[in-house]
GULOFI-630699 format. One record per residue: x, y, z of N, C-alpha, C, O, CB in turn; residue in one letter. Coordinates in steps of 0.2 Angstrom, whole numbers, padded with zeros to 4 digits, always signed. Atoms other than C-alpha are relative to their C-alpha. Glycine has a CB too. Layout:
XYZXYZXYZXYZXYZA...
This chain:
-0002-0007+0001-0240-0786-0026+0007+0001+0002+0011+0003-0002-0004+0004+0004M-0007+0000-0003-0224-0787-0015+0002-0006+0003-0002-0009+0006+0001+0006+0005I-0003+0006-0003-0213-0802-0011+0007+0001+0002+0011+0003-0003-0002-0006-0004R-0007+0001-0002-0197-0803-0001+0002-0007+0000-0001-0011+0004+0001+0004+0006F-0002+0007+0000-0188-0819-0004+0007-0001+0003+0012+0001-0001+0000-0004-0007D-0006+0001-0004-0174-0822+0009+0005+0006-0001+0010+0005-0004+0004-0007-0003N-0003-0006+0001-0169-0804+0008+0005+0002+0005+0003+0002+0011-0005+0006-0002V-0005-0003-0005-0153-0798+0017+0003+0006-0003+0005+0007-0009+0006-0005+0001T-0004-0006+0002-0146-0780+0016+0005+0001+0005+0004+0002+0011-0005+0006+0000K-0006-0001-0005-0129-0778+0023+0004+0006-0002+0005+0008-0008+0006-0006-0001R-0003-0007+0001-0121-0761+0025+0008-0001+0001+0010-0006+0004-0003+0005+0005Y-0007-0001-0002-0103-0756+0026+0002-0001+0007-0002+0001+0011+0003+0006-0003A-0002+0002-0007-0094-0763+0041-0003-0006+0003-0002-0009+0008-0003+0006+0005G+0002+0006-0002-0104-0779+0041-0007+0000+0004-0009-0006+0005+0005-0004+0004G+0006+0000-0003-0120-0773+0049-0006-0002-0005-0006+0001-0010-0002+0007+0003R+0006+0002+0004-0136-0781+0042-0006+0004+0002-0008+0004+0008-0002-0008+0001D+0006-0004-0001-0151-0769+0040-0006-0005+0000-0011-0004+0004+0000+0005-0005G+0005+0005+0001-0161-0784+0035+0003-0007+0000+0009-0007-0003-0005+0001-0005L-0004+0007+0000-0157-0803+0037-0006-0005-0001-0010-0007+0003+0003-0001+0007S+0004+0006+0003-0166-0817+0027-0007+0001+0001-0011-0003+0004+0002-0006+0004E+0007-0002-0001-0183-0808+0027-0004-0003-0006-0002-0003-0012-0001+0008+0000V+0006+0003+0004-0198-0817+0019-0006+0004+0002-0008+0004+0007+0000-0008+0000N+0006-0004-0001-0213-0806+0017-0004+0000-0007-0002+0001-0012+0001+0007+0002L+0005-0001+0006-0229-0805+0005-0005+0005+0002-0008+0004+0008-0003-0007-0002E+0006-0005+0000-0241-0791+0003-0004+0000-0006-0002+0001-0011+0003+0007+0001V+0005+0001+0005-0256-0794-0007-0003+0007-0003-0003+0012+0001-0006-0005+0002E+0003-0006+0003-0264-0781-0019-0006+0002+0005-0010-0002+0006-0002-0001-0007A+0006-0003-0004-0276-0770-0009+0001-0001+0008-0003+0002+0011-0006-0003-0002G-0001+0001-0007-0268-0774+0008+0002+0006+0003+0005+0011+0000+0005-0006+0002E-0003-0005-0004-0265-0762+0022+0004-0003+0005+0002-0006+0010-0006+0005+0003L-0005+0003-0004-0249-0767+0031+0004+0005+0004+0006+0009+0001+0004-0005-0004V-0005-0004-0005-0240-0759+0046+0006-0004+0002+0006-0009+0004-0004+0002+0006F-0006+0002-0002-0222-0762+0049+0001+0003+0007+0002+0009+0008+0006+0001-0005L-0002-0003-0007-0218-0761+0068+0006-0003+0002+0009-0008-0001-0006-0002+0004T-0006+0003-0002-0203-0764+0078+0004+0006+0003+0002+0012+0002+0004-0004-0005G-0004-0005-0003-0190-0754+0088+0004+0004-0005+0005+0002-0010+0004-0003+0006H-0004-0004+0004-0179-0741+0081+0006-0004-0002+0009-0007+0002+0002+0007+0004S-0005+0004+0003-0166-0749+0070-0002-0007-0002+0002-0011-0003+0005+0000+0005G+0003+0007+0001-0177-0765+0068+0001-0002-0008+0001-0008-0009-0007-0001+0002A+0000+0001+0007-0176-0763+0049-0006+0002-0004-0006+0001-0010+0000-0008-0001G+0006-0003+0004-0192-0754+0044+0002+0004-0006-0001+0003-0011-0005+0003+0005K-0002-0005+0005-0184-0740+0035+0004-0004-0006+0003-0002-0012+0004+0005+0003T-0004+0004+0005-0172-0752+0026-0005-0004-0005-0004-0004-0011+0005-0005+0003T+0005+0004+0004-0187-0763+0020-0003+0005-0005-0004+0003-0011-0005-0003+0004L+0004-0004+0004-0196-0748+0013+0005+0003-0006+0003+0004-0012-0003+0006+0003L-0005-0003+0005-0180-0741+0004+0002-0005-0005+0003-0004-0011+0007+0001+0004K-0001+0005+0005-0178-0758-0005-0005+0000-0005-0004-0001-0011+0001-0007+0004L+0006-0001+0005-0195-0756-0012+0000+0006-0004-0001+0005-0010-0007+0000+0004I-0001-0006+0004-0191-0739-0018+0006+0000-0004+0007+0005-0007-0001+0006+0005A-0007+0000+0004-0174-0744-0025+0004+0006+0002+0008+0008-0002-0001+0000-0007L-0005-0005-0003-0166-0731-0013+0006-0004+0002+0012-0002+0002-0003+0004+0006I-0005+0005-0001-0156-0747-0008-0001-0006-0004-0007-0007-0007+0000-0001+0008E+0001+0007+0003-0153-0764-0016+0002-0005+0004+0006-0004+0009+0004+0000-0007R-0002+0005-0004-0153-0780-0008+0007-0003-0001+0010-0003-0007-0005-0006+0000P-0007+0004+0000-0136-0789-0004-0001-0007-0003+0002-0009-0007+0003+0000+0007T+0002+0007+0002-0144-0806-0006-0008+0000+0000-0011+0003+0003+0003-0005+0005R+0007+0001+0001-0162-0812-0011-0003+0004-0005+0000+0008-0008-0003+0001+0007G+0003-0003+0005-0175-0805-0021-0006+0004+0003-0009+0002+0007-0003-0005-0005Q+0006-0004-0001-0188-0791-0020-0004+0001-0006-0001+0003-0011+0002+0008+0003V+0004+0000+0006-0202-0793-0032-0006+0005+0001-0009+0004+0007-0002-0007-0001L+0006-0004+0000-0215-0780-0036-0004-0001-0006-0001-0001-0012+0002+0008+0001V+0004+0003+0006-0229-0786-0047+0003-0005-0004+0003-0005-0010-0002+0006-0005D-0003+0006+0003-0219-0801-0051+0007+0001-0003+0010-0003-0006-0004-0003-0005G-0007-0002+0003-0203-0791-0056+0005+0000+0005+0004+0004+0010-0001+0006-0004R-0005-0001-0004-0187-0793-0048+0003+0007+0000+0008+0008-0005+0006-0006-0001N-0002-0007+0001-0183-0774-0045+0007+0000+0002+0010+0005+0000-0005+0004+0004I-0007+0000-0001-0166-0778-0038+0005+0000-0006+0010+0002-0006+0002-0005+0005G-0004+0001+0007-0160-0782-0056-0001+0006-0005+0002+0006-0010-0002-0006-0003R+0001-0005+0004-0167-0766-0063+0006+0005-0001+0010+0006+0003-0006+0005+0002L-0005-0004+0001-0154-0755-0072-0001+0007+0003-0007+0009+0004+0002+0000-0007P+0001-0007-0003-0151-0737-0065-0005+0004-0004-0008+0008-0001+0007+0003+0001A+0004-0004+0004-0160-0730-0080-0007-0001+0001-0011+0003-0001+0002-0001-0007R+0007+0002-0001-0176-0739-0075-0003+0002+0007-0009+0002+0008-0001-0007-0001A+0002-0002-0007-0176-0733-0057-0005+0006+0000-0010+0005+0004+0006+0002+0004I+0006-0006-0001-0186-0716-0060-0007-0003-0002-0011-0001+0001+0002+0005-0005P+0007+0003+0002-0200-0726-0069-0003-0004+0005-0009-0003+0006+0001-0004-0007K+0003+0004-0006-0201-0738-0055-0003+0004+0005-0008+0003+0008+0006-0005+0003H+0002-0004-0006-0202-0724-0042-0007+0004-0002-0011+0005+0002+0005+0005+0002R+0006-0003+0002-0216-0716-0052-0006-0004+0000-0012-0002+0000+0001+0003-0007R+0005+0004+0000-0226-0731-0051-0003-0001+0008-0008-0005+0009+0002-0007-0002S+0002+0001-0007-0227-0730-0032+0000+0007+0004+0003+0012+0001+0004-0004+0004L+0000-0006-0004-0231-0716-0019+0004-0001+0006+0004-0006+0009-0007+0002+0002G-0004+0000-0006-0219-0711-0005-0002+0005+0004-0002+0011+0002+0007+0000-0002M+0001-0005-0005-0223-0702+0011+0005+0000+0005+0007-0005+0008-0007-0001+0003V-0005+0000-0005-0210-0696+0023-0002+0004+0006-0007+0008+0006+0006+0004-0004F+0002-0003-0007-0210-0691+0041+0001+0008+0000-0003+0011+0003+0005-0003+0005Q-0002-0007+0000-0203-0673+0037-0003+0003-0006-0001+0009-0008+0007+0001+0000D+0004-0003+0006-0215-0670+0022+0004+0001-0006+0001+0000-0012-0003+0007+0003H-0004-0002+0006-0201-0664+0010-0004+0004-0005-0003+0003-0011+0002-0007-0003K+0003-0005+0005-0212-0650+0003+0005+0005-0001+0010+0007+0002-0006+0003+0004L-0004-0006+0003-0204-0636-0007-0003+0006+0003-0008+0008+0001+0001+0000-0008L+0003-0005-0003-0207-0621+0004-0001+0006-0004-0006+0010-0003+0005+0003+0006P+0001-0006+0004-0206-0608-0010-0006-0002-0005-0008+0003-0008+0006+0002-0004E+0006+0002+0005-0220-0618-0020-0007+0000+0004-0007-0001+0010+0002-0007-0003R+0007+0000-0003-0239-0617-0017-0001-0008+0001+0002-0012-0001-0005+0003-0004T+0003+0006-0001-0249-0632-0011-0001-0003-0007+0001-0009-0008-0006+0000+0004V+0001+0002+0006-0254-0634-0029+0006-0002-0004+0007-0008-0007-0004+0005-0005F-0007+0002+0003-0236-0634-0036+0003-0006+0003+0006-0009-0001+0004+0007+0000E-0003+0006-0003-0230-0646-0023-0003-0007-0002+0000-0011-0004+0000+0001+0007N+0004+0006+0002-0244-0659-0027+0001-0001-0007+0001-0007-0009-0007+0001+0002V+0000+0002+0008-0243-0657-0046+0007-0002-0002+0008-0004-0008-0002+0007-0003S-0007+0002+0002-0224-0660-0046+0001-0006-0004+0004-0007-0009+0005+0001+0005L+0000+0006+0003-0225-0678-0050-0003-0001-0007+0000-0004-0012-0002-0006+0004P+0004+0000+0006-0237-0675-0064+0004+0004-0006+0004+0003-0012-0007+0002+0000L-0004-0004+0005-0226-0661-0072+0006-0004-0002+0007-0004-0008+0002+0006+0004I-0006+0004+0002-0211-0673-0072-0002-0005-0005+0002-0007-0009+0003-0003+0006I+0003+0005+0005-0222-0686-0081-0002+0003-0006-0004-0001-0011-0005-0004+0004A+0002-0003+0006-0226-0673-0094-0008+0000-0001-0010+0000-0007+0003-0004-0006G+0007+0001+0001-0245-0674-0091-0003+0007-0002+0000+0012+0000-0004-0002+0007M+0003-0007+0003-0256-0660-0100-0003+0004+0006-0005+0001+0011-0006-0002-0004P+0002-0004-0006-0260-0645-0089-0007-0001+0002-0008-0001+0009+0001+0007-0003R+0007+0000-0002-0279-0647-0089+0000-0007+0005-0004-0007+0010-0004-0001-0006R+0001+0006-0004-0277-0665-0083+0004+0000+0007+0002-0002+0012+0003-0006-0004E-0004-0001-0006-0264-0660-0070-0005+0004+0005-0005+0002+0011+0006+0004-0001I+0004-0004-0004-0276-0647-0063-0006-0005+0003-0008-0004+0009-0003+0006-0003A+0005+0004-0002-0290-0660-0062+0002-0005+0005-0001-0006+0010-0003-0004-0006R-0002+0005-0005-0280-0673-0053+0003+0003+0006+0002+0000+0012+0006-0004-0003R-0002-0003-0006-0272-0661-0041-0006+0002+0005-0006+0000+0011+0004+0007-0001V+0007-0002-0004-0290-0655-0035-0003-0007+0003-0005-0006+0008-0005+0003-0005R+0003+0006-0002-0295-0673-0034+0004-0003+0006+0001-0005+0011+0000-0005-0005A-0004+0003-0005-0280-0678-0023-0001+0004+0006-0001+0002+0012+0007+0000-0002A+0001-0004-0006-0282-0663-0012-0007-0001+0003-0008+0000+0009+0000+0008-0002L+0007+0002-0003-0301-0667-0010+0001-0006+0004-0003-0007+0009-0005-0001-0006D+0000+0007-0004-0296-0685-0004+0003+0002+0007+0001-0002+0011+0005-0004-0004Q-0004-0001-0007-0285-0677+0010-0003+0006+0004-0001+0008+0009+0007+0001-0001V+0004-0006-0004-0298-0663+0015+0003+0006-0001+0003+0011+0004+0000-0002+0007G-0003-0006+0001-0288-0649+0008-0002+0004-0007+0002+0009-0009+0008-0001+0000L+0003-0003+0005-0298-0644-0007-0001+0008+0002-0005+0009+0006-0006-0003-0004L+0001-0007-0001-0298-0625-0008+0007+0004+0003+0007+0010+0004-0005+0001+0005G-0006-0002-0002-0280-0623-0001+0006+0000-0005+0011+0000-0003+0002-0004+0006R-0005+0001+0006-0271-0624-0018+0005+0006+0000+0011+0004-0001-0004+0000-0006E-0005-0005+0001-0263-0607-0017+0004+0002+0006+0008+0006+0007-0004+0006-0002S-0003-0001-0006-0257-0608+0001+0007-0003+0000+0009-0007-0004-0003-0004+0006A-0007+0003-0001-0238-0610+0005+0000-0004+0006-0003-0004+0011+0005+0006+0001K-0001+0005-0005-0232-0624+0016+0000+0003+0007-0002+0001+0012+0006-0004-0001P-0001-0003-0006-0227-0612+0030-0007+0003+0003-0007+0004+0009+0005+0006-0001E+0006-0002-0003-0245-0606+0032-0005-0006+0002-0010-0004+0005-0004+0004-0005S+0004+0006-0002-0251-0624+0035+0002-0002+0007+0008-0002+0009+0000-0005-0005L-0002+0004-0006-0252-0634+0051+0004-0006-0001+0005-0008-0007-0006-0002+0004S-0005+0006+0002-0240-0649+0053-0005-0005-0003-0002-0009-0007+0003-0002+0007T+0004+0005+0003-0255-0660+0050-0002+0001-0007-0002-0004-0011-0006-0001+0004G+0002-0002+0006-0260-0651+0035+0006-0001-0005+0005-0003-0011-0002+0008-0001E-0006+0001+0004-0242-0651+0028+0001-0008-0002+0002-0010-0007+0006+0002+0004Q-0001+0007+0002-0242-0670+0030-0005-0002-0005-0004-0007-0009-0001-0004+0007Q+0005+0001+0005-0258-0671+0021+0001+0002-0007+0000-0001-0012-0007+0003+0002R-0002-0002+0006-0251-0661+0007+0005-0006-0003+0005-0007-0009+0004+0007+0000V-0004+0005+0002-0237-0674+0006-0003-0007-0002-0001-0010-0007+0005-0002+0006G+0004+0006+0002-0250-0688+0005-0003+0001-0007-0003-0003-0011-0005-0002+0006I+0003-0002+0007-0259-0679-0009+0005-0001-0006+0004-0003-0011-0003+0007+0000A-0005+0001+0006-0243-0678-0019+0002-0007-0001+0004-0009-0007+0007+0004+0003R-0002+0007+0001-0239-0696-0016-0006-0004-0004-0004-0009-0007+0001-0004+0007A+0005+0004+0004-0256-0702-0023-0003+0004-0006-0007+0001-0009-0006-0001+0005V+0003-0003+0005-0259-0689-0036+0001-0003-0007-0003-0002-0012+0003+0007-0001V-0001+0004+0007-0252-0700-0050-0003-0007+0000-0003-0011-0004+0008-0001-0001S+0004+0006+0000-0264-0714-0044+0004-0006+0000+0003-0011-0004-0005+0000-0005R-0004+0006+0000-0251-0727-0039-0004-0005+0003-0008-0004+0007+0007+0001+0004P+0003+0006-0003-0256-0744-0035+0003-0002+0007+0000-0006+0011+0000-0006-0004G-0004+0002-0006-0244-0745-0020+0002+0007+0003+0005+0011+0000+0006-0004-0002L-0003-0006-0004-0240-0732-0007+0004-0003+0006+0002-0007+0010-0006+0005+0003L-0004+0001-0006-0226-0733+0006+0001+0006+0004+0002+0011+0001+0007-0004-0002I-0001-0006-0004-0224-0722+0021+0004-0002+0006+0004-0007+0009-0007+0002+0003A-0005+0001-0006-0210-0721+0034-0001+0005+0006+0000+0011+0005+0007+0001-0003D+0002-0004-0006-0216-0715+0051-0004+0006-0002-0001+0012+0000+0007+0001+0004E+0003-0006+0003-0228-0703+0043-0004+0004+0006-0005+0010+0005-0006-0002-0005P+0003-0004-0006-0235-0698+0061+0005+0001+0005+0003+0003+0011-0006-0004+0002T-0005+0000-0005-0219-0698+0070+0001+0007+0003+0003+0007+0009+0007-0002-0003G-0001-0007-0003-0219-0679+0073-0007+0003+0002-0007+0009+0003+0003+0005-0005N+0007-0003-0001-0238-0677+0076-0003-0002+0007-0001-0007+0009-0005-0003-0006L+0003+0002-0007-0248-0677+0092-0006-0005-0002-0007-0007-0007-0004+0006+0003D+0005+0005+0001-0261-0691+0095-0006+0001-0005-0008-0003-0009-0002-0003+0006P+0006-0002+0004-0276-0682+0087+0002+0001-0007-0002-0002-0012-0003+0007+0002A-0002-0001+0007-0266-0677+0071+0002-0007-0003+0001-0008-0009+0005+0005-0001L-0002+0007+0002-0259-0695+0070-0006-0004-0002-0006-0007-0007+0004-0004+0006S+0006+0003+0002-0276-0702+0070-0003+0002-0006-0006-0001-0011-0005+0000+0006L+0003-0003+0006-0282-0690+0057+0004-0002-0006+0001-0004-0011+0001+0008+0000E-0004+0002+0006-0267-0695+0045-0002-0007-0001-0002-0009-0007+0007+0001+0002I+0001+0007+0001-0270-0713+0048-0007-0002-0003-0008-0006-0007+0001-0004+0006M+0007+0001+0003-0289-0711+0044+0000+0002-0007-0003-0002-0011-0005+0005+0004T+0000-0002+0008-0284-0703+0027+0003-0006-0003+0001-0008-0009+0005+0006-0001V-0003+0006+0003-0273-0718+0024-0005-0006-0001-0005-0009-0006+0006-0003+0004F+0005+0005+0000-0287-0730+0028-0005+0001-0006-0007-0004-0009-0003-0001+0007K+0005-0002+0006-0299-0721+0016+0003-0001-0006+0000-0004-0011-0002+0008+0001R-0003+0001+0007-0286-0722+0002+0000-0008-0001-0001-0010-0007+0007+0003+0000L+0000+0008+0000-0284-0741+0006-0007-0002-0002-0007-0007-0006+0003-0003+0006N+0007+0002+0002-0303-0743+0004-0002+0001-0007-0006-0002-0009-0005+0003+0005Q+0001-0001+0008-0302-0737-0014+0005-0004-0004+0005-0003-0010+0000+0007-0002V-0004+0005+0003-0289-0750-0018+0007+0001+0000+0011-0003-0003-0002+0000-0007G-0007-0001-0001-0272-0743-0014+0003-0004+0005+0001-0005+0010+0002+0008+0002V-0004+0005-0005-0260-0756-0007+0005+0005+0004+0008+0009+0001+0004-0005-0004T-0004-0004-0004-0251-0748+0008+0005-0004+0005+0003-0009+0007-0005+0004+0004M-0005+0002-0005-0235-0752+0018+0002+0005+0004+0006+0010+0001+0005-0004-0004L-0001-0005-0004-0233-0741+0032+0004-0002+0006+0002-0006+0010-0006+0004+0003I-0004+0002-0006-0219-0741+0045-0002+0005+0006-0002+0011+0005+0008+0001-0002A+0002-0004-0005-0224-0735+0062+0002-0003+0007+0002-0009+0007-0008+0002+0000T-0001+0003-0007-0220-0737+0081-0006+0001+0004-0006-0001+0010+0006+0003+0003H+0006-0002-0004-0237-0731+0087-0005-0005+0000-0010-0006-0003-0003+0007-0003D+0004+0006+0000-0245-0747+0092-0007+0002+0003-0012-0001+0001+0003-0005+0005L+0006-0002-0003-0259-0738+0102-0005+0002-0006-0011+0001-0006+0001+0005+0005A+0004-0002+0005-0264-0730+0086-0003-0005-0005-0008-0005-0007+0004+0005-0004L+0002+0006+0004-0264-0746+0076-0006-0004+0003-0010-0007-0001+0005-0005-0001L+0006+0003-0003-0277-0753+0089-0006+0003-0003-0012+0000-0003+0001+0000+0007D+0006-0003+0002-0289-0740+0083-0001+0000-0008-0007+0000-0010+0001+0008+0001L+0000+0000+0007-0285-0741+0064-0001-0007-0003-0005-0008-0008+0006+0003-0003V+0001+0007+0003-0284-0760+0061+0006-0001-0005+0011+0002-0005-0006-0001-0003G-0005+0002+0005-0274-0768+0047+0004-0005+0002+0004-0007+0008+0004+0006-0002G-0005+0005-0001-0261-0781+0046+0006+0002+0003+0009+0008+0000+0001-0005-0006R-0007-0002-0003-0245-0780+0057+0005-0005-0002+0004-0011-0002-0001+0001+0007R-0006+0004+0000-0228-0786+0053+0005+0003+0004+0007+0009+0004+0003+0000-0008V-0005-0002-0005-0216-0785+0067+0007-0002-0002+0009-0008-0004-0002-0003+0007V-0007+0001+0001-0197-0783+0064+0004+0001+0006+0002+0005+0010+0002+0005-0006L-0005+0000-0005-0183-0786+0076+0006-0002-0002+0007-0007-0005-0003-0005+0006A-0007+0002+0002-0165-0785+0073+0001-0002-0008+0005-0006-0009+0003-0005+0004D+0000+0001+0007-0168-0785+0054-0004-0006-0002-0003-0008-0008+0007-0001-0002G+0004+0006+0002-0179-0801+0054-0007+0001+0002-0009+0005+0006+0003-0006+0004R+0007+0001-0001-0198-0804+0053-0001-0004+0006+0001-0010+0006-0004-0002-0006V+0001+0004-0006-0202-0809+0071-0007-0002+0002-0009-0005+0007+0003+0004+0006S+0007+0001-0002-0221-0809+0071-0005+0004-0005-0002+0008-0009-0001+0001+0007G+0005-0004+0004-0237-0802+0064-0007-0002+0002-0008-0006+0006+0001-0001-0008G+0007+0002-0002-0256-0802+0065-0004+0002-0006-0002+0006-0011-0002+0004+0006S+0005-0002+0005-0271-0800+0054+0000-0004-0006-0003-0003-0011+0001+0007-0002G
């Protein structure tokens, strides 16, 4: 599903966000990226989403070297995966339904199919019945679940998440990770950056440890 072959990402000024990273994630895996702040977790996810491109090496998704994709192909690539952010990135003036449906509207899906898929995605994250609510009326944990529903509504085979529980208390963090695990159990490949090692002891999954831009260990 995902393979990094000797990938280096060098930023202006000569700092390496990643250095000679080799990593494989099989289809259907649940993988957690761990490591200190600045270890390279976010950079690795940005390369998968083509927010950044590698300086050297290859990033392959489903056997395709995405680092060589032309700019015009990037939107299509991003539509093939789901992305969850720490700060939700919900549109405050839109309802829950409108926020979740946005990827499907952009894809030009028929209105009836959009409604069906949005309800199914909200059901997966335990928010069916809150379609007309505005984000400001939701708790922090509920807002994050709306972000997850939006990420999976197009039924991507791959979901990446960058510190999705970073702003949540322990109980809400476990709630969100339980949602991820449930989605993984129905076949979604997941790569999640987190620093919460105690939480991972409860959730399970494979760990990949990054340190100073390099893979330094792992488990599972």
